[in-house]
C-alpha positions in Angstrom: 76.2 143.5 98.9 72.8 142.5 100.0 71.8 139.1 99.9 68.1 137.7 100.9 67.8 135.7 103.1 65.3 133.6 101.3 68.4 133.2 98.6 70.5 132.0 101.4 68.2 129.3 102.9 67.4 128.4 99.0 71.2 127.4 98.8 71.0 125.9 101.9 68.1 123.5 101.5 70.0 122.6 97.6 73.2 121.7 99.9 71.2 119.7 102.4 69.4 117.8 99.5 73.0 117.5 98.1 74.4 115.8 101.0 71.2 113.7 101.7 71.1 112.0 97.8 75.2 111.5 98.6 74.6 109.8 102.0 71.7 107.7 100.6 73.9 106.5 97.5 77.0 106.0 99.4 74.6 103.5 102.3 72.5 101.7 99.4 72.6 98.3 98.4 73.7 99.3 95.0 77.1 101.0 96.2 77.5 97.9 98.4 77.3 95.4 95.6 79.7 98.2 93.7 82.2 98.2 96.2 81.7 94.1 96.5 82.7 93.9 92.8 85.4 96.2 92.9 86.9 94.2 95.8 87.1 90.7 94.0 88.3 92.1 91.0 91.1 93.8 93.2 91.8 90.2 95.1 91.6 88.5 91.3 94.0 90.8 90.1 96.5 90.7 93.3 96.1 86.8 92.8 97.9 86.8 89.2 100.4 89.5 90.3 101.8 87.3 93.2 101.7 84.6 91.2 103.8 85.7 88.3 106.0 88.4 90.1 105.7 86.9 93.8 104.0 88.4 97.4 106.0 91.6 98.0 104.9 93.3 94.2 101.3 92.1 95.3 101.9 93.9 98.5 103.1 97.0 96.9 100.5 97.0 94.2 97.5 96.1 95.7 97.6 95.3 99.5 99.2 98.1 100.7 98.2 100.4 97.8 96.6 103.7 99.0 93.5 102.9 97.2 93.2 99.5 98.3 93.1 100.7 102.0 91.0 103.9 100.7 88.6 101.1 99.4 88.3 99.0 103.0 87.9 102.5 104.3 84.5 103.3 102.1 83.3 99.6 102.7 83.4 100.4 106.4 81.6 103.8 106.0 79.2 101.7 103.7 78.3 99.0 106.2 77.9 101.2 109.0 76.0 103.8 107.3 73.6 101.0 106.1 73.1 99.4 109.6 71.4 103.4 110.5 69.8 103.5 107.5 67.6 100.5 107.3 67.3 100.5 111.1 68.6 97.1 112.0 68.8 97.8 115.0 65.3 98.9 115.5 63.7 96.1 113.3 65.2 93.3 115.0 67.0 92.0 111.8 70.1 90.4 114.7 71.5 88.2 111.8 71.9 91.1 109.0 73.4 93.6 111.9 75.8 90.5 113.1 77.2 90.2 109.6 77.5 93.7 109.3 79.1 94.2 112.3 81.5 90.9 112.0 82.7 92.8 108.5 83.2 95.8 110.0 85.3 94.8 112.7 87.0 92.4 110.3 88.6 95.4 108.2 89.3 97.6 111.4 91.1 94.2 112.8 93.4 94.5 109.8 93.9 97.5 109.9 95.1 97.4 113.5 97.4 94.8 112.5 98.5 96.5 109.3 99.5 99.6 111.3 100.5 98.7 115.3 101.4 94.7 114.6 104.7 93.4 114.6 106.2 90.2 113.1 110.0 89.0 112.7 112.3 86.0 113.8 114.2 84.9 116.7 117.3 82.8 116.5 118.8 81.3 119.7 121.7 78.9 120.1 121.7 76.1 122.8 122.7 77.5 125.9 122.1 81.0 125.0 119.5 83.3 125.7 118.1 86.8 123.5 115.8 89.4 123.5 116.2 90.4 120.3 113.3 90.0 117.3 114.6 90.5 113.7 111.9 92.3 111.8 110.2 90.8 108.7 109.5 93.9 107.2 112.5 96.3 105.4 113.1 99.7 106.6 115.7 102.4 105.4 117.3 103.3 108.6 119.4 106.9 108.8 121.9 107.9 111.4 123.2 111.3 111.3 126.1 112.0 113.8 128.1 115.0 115.0 130.0 114.8 117.5 128.2 113.7 120.7 125.2 114.2 119.2 122.9 111.9 116.7 119.8 111.4 115.0 118.5 107.6 113.8 115.6 107.6 112.0 113.6 104.3 110.7 110.9 104.4 107.7 109.2 101.5 106.6 109.9 100.7 102.8 108.6 97.9 100.3 110.6 98.3 97.1 110.4 96.1 94.1 111.5 96.0 90.5 107.6 97.3 90.0 107.1 100.0 91.6 107.7 103.6 92.0 110.1 103.1 95.2 109.9 106.5 96.3 111.8 107.5 99.4 112.8 111.0 100.6 113.7 112.2 104.2 115.2 115.2 105.7 117.1 115.1 109.3 118.5 118.4 111.1 121.1 118.1 113.6 123.1 121.1 114.9 121.6 123.9 112.4 122.7 121.4 109.4 119.8 119.8 107.2 120.8 116.4 105.2 118.7 114.8 102.7 118.7 111.5 101.7 116.7 110.1 98.7 116.3 106.8 96.6 117.4 107.6 93.0 117.7 103.8 92.1 116.5 100.3 92.9 118.2 97.5 91.5 117.0 93.8 92.5 119.7 91.3 92.7 122.4 93.7 92.4 126.1 93.5 92.6 128.7 97.0 93.3 131.2 97.9 90.9 133.1 101.4 90.0 133.1 103.0 86.3 135.4 105.5 85.5 134.2 109.3 85.7 136.1 112.2 84.7 134.2 114.2 87.5 134.0 111.2 90.1 136.4 110.6 92.9 139.1 108.0 94.2 137.4 104.5 94.4 139.1 101.1 95.0 137.8 97.5 94.2 138.8 95.3 96.7 138.2 91.0 97.3 137.5 89.5 100.6 137.9 86.1 102.2 137.4 84.6 105.7 138.1 81.0 106.3 136.3 78.7 103.9 133.6 81.5 102.9 133.2 82.3 99.2 135.1 85.4 98.1 133.2 88.6 98.2 134.2 91.8 95.9 133.4 95.1 97.6 134.2 98.9 96.5 135.3 101.9 98.5 135.1 105.6 97.4 137.3 107.8 98.8 135.8 109.2 102.5 133.4 106.2 102.4 133.6 103.1 105.4 132.4 99.7 104.9 132.3 96.8 107.3 133.0 93.3 106.2 132.4 89.9 108.3 133.0 92.3 111.1 136.4 94.0 109.7 135.7 97.7 109.0 137.3 99.4 105.7 138.2 103.3 105.0 139.1 105.0 102.4 141.1 108.4 103.2 138.6 108.5 106.6 141.6 109.4 109.0 143.4 107.8 110.9 141.9 105.6 113.8 138.3 105.8 112.0 138.4 101.8 110.9 140.4 98.9 111.2 142.2 99.2 108.1 142.5 102.9 106.1 143.4 103.2 102.6 145.3 106.1 101.5 146.9 108.0 98.7 150.3 108.7 98.9 152.9 110.1 96.2 150.6 109.0 93.3 150.5 105.6 95.3 148.0 104.1 97.7 149.4 102.8 101.0 147.2 100.8 104.1 147.4 100.8 107.8 145.6 98.5 110.3 145.1 98.8 113.8 146.0 95.1 114.5 148.7 93.3 113.3 149.0 93.1 109.4 150.3 89.9 107.3 151.5 90.7 104.0 152.4 88.3 101.9 152.7 87.8 98.0 150.7 85.6 95.6 154.3 84.8 94.1 154.8 82.9 97.1 157.0 85.4 98.9 158.1 85.1 102.8 155.1 86.8 104.4 156.0 90.1 106.4 154.3 91.1 109.9 153.6 94.7 110.1 153.1 96.3 113.5 149.9 97.9 114.1 149.5 101.7 112.8 152.7 101.1 110.3 151.8 102.3 106.5 152.6 99.8 104.1 153.0 100.3 100.2 150.5 98.4 98.1 151.5 96.5 95.5 149.7 95.0 92.9 150.4 91.4 94.0 150.2 91.9 98.0 148.1 90.0 100.1 147.1 90.9 103.4 145.5 89.0 106.3 144.6 90.5 109.6 143.0 87.8 111.9 140.6 85.0 109.6 140.2 87.6 106.9 142.3 88.1 103.7 142.0 90.5 101.4 143.9 92.4 98.0 143.5 95.3 96.1 141.8 94.4 92.7 141.6 97.6 90.9 142.0 101.4 91.6 140.5 104.3 89.6 141.6 107.9 90.5 138.7 109.4 89.0 135.3 107.1 89.0 132.2 106.6 90.5 130.0 103.9 92.0 127.8 101.9 90.0 125.3 99.3 90.3 125.0 96.4 88.3 121.9 93.7 88.0 123.0 89.7 87.6 120.7 87.8 85.7 118.7 85.3 87.5 120.5 82.5 85.7 124.1 82.9 87.1 122.3 84.6 90.2 125.5 85.1 92.9 125.2 84.0 96.4 126.4 87.1 97.8 124.0 89.1 95.3 121.8 91.4 97.4 118.8 94.0 96.4 120.1 97.6 96.5 119.2 101.2 96.2 121.6 104.0 95.5 121.1 106.8 98.2 121.4 110.6 97.0 122.9 112.4 99.9 122.9 116.5 100.3 123.6 118.8 102.4 125.1 122.3 101.9 126.5 122.5 98.8 127.9 119.0 99.0 126.4 115.6 97.6 127.2 112.0 97.6 125.8 108.8 96.6 126.2 105.7 98.4 125.0 102.0 97.6 122.9 100.7 100.5 122.6 97.0 100.0 119.6 94.5 101.5 119.7 91.0 102.5 116.0 89.2 102.5 115.6 88.8 106.5 118.9 89.9 107.7 120.3 93.3 109.5 122.7 94.2 106.8 125.8 96.4 107.3 124.9 100.3 106.9 126.8 102.1 104.2 128.5 105.4 105.3 129.7 108.9 103.9 130.7 111.9 105.5 129.5 115.1 104.1 129.5 118.7 105.2 131.0 117.7 108.5 128.3 114.9 109.3 128.8 111.0 109.4 126.1 109.6 108.0 125.1 106.0 107.7 122.4 104.4 105.6 120.9 100.9 106.1 118.4 99.2 104.5 116.7 95.9 105.4 115.7 94.3 108.6 115.6 96.3 112.0 116.1 94.4 115.2 113.3 95.1 118.2 114.3 94.6 121.9 111.8 92.0 124.2 111.1 93.1 127.5 112.1 89.7 128.3 114.5 87.2 127.1 114.3 83.5 126.1 116.9 80.9 126.6 117.4 77.6 124.9 118.0 74.7 127.0 117.6 71.9 124.3 116.4 71.7 120.5 115.1 68.3 119.6 114.9 67.0 116.4 112.8 64.0 115.3 113.2 62.2 111.5 110.9 59.7 110.0 112.3 55.9 110.5 115.0 55.0 107.6 115.5 58.6 106.3 116.8 62.0 107.2 113.9 63.8 106.9 113.1 65.6 109.8 109.5 64.5 111.2 108.9 66.8 114.1 110.8 69.5 115.8 110.8 71.0 119.1 112.3 74.0 121.3 112.9 73.3 125.2 112.8 77.3 126.2 112.8 78.9 129.5 111.3 82.8 129.1 113.0 84.8 131.8 111.3 88.0 132.8 113.4 90.1 135.6 110.9 92.3 136.1 108.2 90.3 136.7 109.9 87.6 138.3 108.7 85.2 135.7 111.0 82.1 134.8 109.0 79.6 132.7 110.1 76.7 131.5 108.4 75.6 127.9 108.4 73.3 125.0 107.4 75.2 121.7 106.5 73.0 118.8 104.0 72.8 116.0 101.0 73.8 117.0 101.9 74.4 120.4 102.6 78.2 120.9 104.0 80.7 123.4 102.1 83.4 124.4 103.3 85.9 126.8 102.6 89.9 127.3 100.9 90.0 123.8 103.8 88.1 122.0 103.0 84.9 120.5 106.5 82.8 119.6 106.2 79.8 116.8 108.4 77.1 115.7 109.7 77.8 112.4 113.0 76.1 111.2 116.2 75.4 112.7 120.2 75.3 112.1 122.0 72.6 110.1 124.0 71.7 112.9 120.7 70.9 115.1 122.2 73.3 118.1 120.0 76.2 117.7 116.3 77.3 116.9 114.7 80.0 114.5 111.1 80.8 116.3 108.7 82.8 114.5 107.5 86.2 116.7 104.3 88.1 116.4 102.7 90.9 118.6 99.3 92.1 117.4 97.0 91.3 120.5 94.4 94.0 119.6 94.3 93.5 116.3 94.1 89.7 116.6 91.0 89.9 119.3 89.2 92.5 117.1 89.6 90.1 114.4 88.5 87.0 116.2 85.6 89.3 117.8 84.8 89.7 113.8 84.4 86.0 113.3 82.6 85.2 116.0 79.9 87.7 115.0 79.9 86.1 111.8 79.4 82.8 113.6 76.9 84.5 115.6 75.2 85.4 112.4 74.7 82.5 110.8 73.5 80.9 114.0 70.7 83.4 113.8 70.1 83.2 109.9 69.5 79.0 110.7 67.7 79.2 114.0 66.2 82.4 114.5 62.1 82.5 113.9 61.9 85.6 112.5 65.0 85.0 110.0 64.4 84.2 106.0 65.9 80.5 106.1 63.6 79.7 109.0 60.5 81.8 107.1 61.5 79.4 104.0 61.5 76.3 106.2 58.0 76.9 107.4 56.4 78.1 103.9 58.1 74.9 102.6 56.4 72.7 105.4 53.2 74.6 105.1 53.3 73.6 101.2 54.3 70.3 101.8 51.1 69.8 104.1 49.3 71.3 101.3 50.3 69.1 98.6 49.9 65.9 101.0 46.0 66.9 101.5 45.9 67.4 97.5 47.3 63.8 96.8 44.8 62.6 99.8 42.0 64.5 98.1 43.3 62.9 94.4 43.5 59.8 96.1 39.7 59.3 97.5 38.3 60.8 93.7 40.5 58.4 92.1 39.1 55.5 94.3 35.6 56.8 94.1 35.8 56.8 90.5 37.2 53.2 90.3 34.1 52.5 92.7 31.7 54.1 90.8 32.8 52.5 87.7 32.6 48.9 88.7 29.3 49.7 89.8 28.1 50.9 87.0 30.2 47.5 85.2 28.1 45.6 87.7 24.3 46.8 86.7 25.2 46.3 82.7 25.9 42.8 83.7 
């Protein structure tokens, strides 16, 4: 079909006109004001959310939401376009130009911090060194293993009770594909087992160690867990964990790779069982391995794992946030409960599916630094006559063998250790005063860009105050001229008044 070139040219002109109108609107002062009002409303909304529901919810719903990041991106486009549209450079409007550049750099710096910055904490005991930093942010980490091959993947997440908490990951290994997704998030959660005709055998166990409180945990068939450094498995095969439970003849038995002490709650004499020997489990049995004590609380031949939420009024010290992970591969599907405790690296939940060993963990991750920090001494000072700390400091030595650096330093309030873009702040300490907790920040470029933006803002304020072309100086000059004119008018009125008084006196004298 033939199209006249005049028609095509007219269409191009119309499109060009529409584009010009669009860009004119995007870079207009009116649109800048609209963006500012939306931004102010979003910040106010986030403030109310943070006050009522906490910082994580405000971050999830506002500060880390895609629409808020889009709003900031549009703001950068608006400011950049305004610089070109109003020719701020050629017109030498330096103060306005610097303010525009300042806001652009601050937003860009925040974006760099958001996507490339890292914050965490480093715990060191006296006389020890470490290069490990525990992240402040939470991740879901999945490890899939088959023989000697393994794939590990970590994704940053922010789960809250008031968001959708979407998570889905697909991992391929050895020609097999594993899908992991979040089916349910439960804050302040505890794990339990519930009867299910289509379920699998499940155990409920109680564990304690030393003076620590008792911890109840559950195991589904083919599942492994590590509690206080002791690994447990249920029908996972010999050698798969230090303590392995298995079904035998309608009952349960346990095998331990270490010496197992078996006693009864009725007070009977304890019996020691050699490593690798199977022991039938009785309802009144107590088992001890080293400092760990455990017992069977409940066994269900057909059940499923479930999560329950504690009431805030009766929150348990052992309660953690958790999500229910659905793991699928081939025709098999498994569910595991994955727990998280704020600021800690938690043990993963494990299962075997379609011939693959899958572990899922939720919480902080560990990042290793290219250097280490050695704690020589932790020092704590208290107010006189009080146990309240007045100040505390860490005497450390930074060790970097790759650069032949061994640098002593004292970290305390407002005295920050800076090295290779990392900054170390004094944050907290151990109760026995033999260890320290340092806050670690790595955001060199984000900090640099943001500080450059603040510098431009201060420079813009200086131009506004002192530049002869600025509006402020113009108003000062106009005010000075107005004051000078007022003085002239006042003097003129005073002269006229005095002249009137003199004329009046002369007339009065003549009449007399």
